[in-house]
C-alpha positions in Angstrom: 31.6 123.5 133.6 32.7 122.5 137.2 35.6 119.9 137.6 34.8 117.3 139.5 36.5 118.3 142.2 34.3 120.6 142.4 31.2 118.5 142.1 32.3 116.8 144.7 33.1 119.6 147.4 29.7 120.8 146.7 28.0 116.7 147.2 30.2 116.5 150.2 28.6 120.2 152.2 25.5 119.0 151.3 25.4 114.8 152.2 28.0 114.9 154.9 27.8 118.1 156.4 24.3 118.9 155.7 24.7 122.4 154.5 21.8 124.1 153.0 22.2 124.9 149.0 22.1 128.8 149.9 25.6 127.9 152.8 27.0 126.2 149.5 26.5 129.0 147.6 28.4 131.8 149.7 31.5 129.5 150.6 31.9 128.3 146.9 30.7 131.5 144.7 29.1 129.5 142.1 25.4 130.2 141.4 22.9 129.1 142.9 21.1 127.3 139.7 24.3 125.6 139.4 24.7 123.6 142.5 20.9 123.0 142.6 22.1 121.0 139.0 24.9 119.5 140.5 23.0 118.2 143.5 20.3 116.7 141.1 22.6 114.9 138.6 23.3 111.9 139.3 25.1 110.1 135.9 27.2 112.2 134.2 28.0 110.4 130.6 26.1 111.4 128.6 24.9 108.9 125.1 26.5 110.9 122.3 25.1 110.6 119.0 22.3 109.3 117.5 21.2 105.5 118.7 22.3 102.2 116.8 18.1 102.0 115.9 17.3 105.7 115.3 15.7 106.6 111.7 17.7 108.5 109.5 15.9 111.2 107.6 13.6 110.7 104.7 13.2 107.4 102.9 
């Protein structure tokens, strides 16, 4: 998993500098799929566990 600094750098290169994904891969050394994943991800907060209304097992 990348640090937030690395993710911000990827997003900066893509959105501000106008670099293509292949160029970002060469500059950062990260995998192509990793760069795509972090460019597409908007919310880094994940829900933990089940929601309160979820059913639990068999009655």
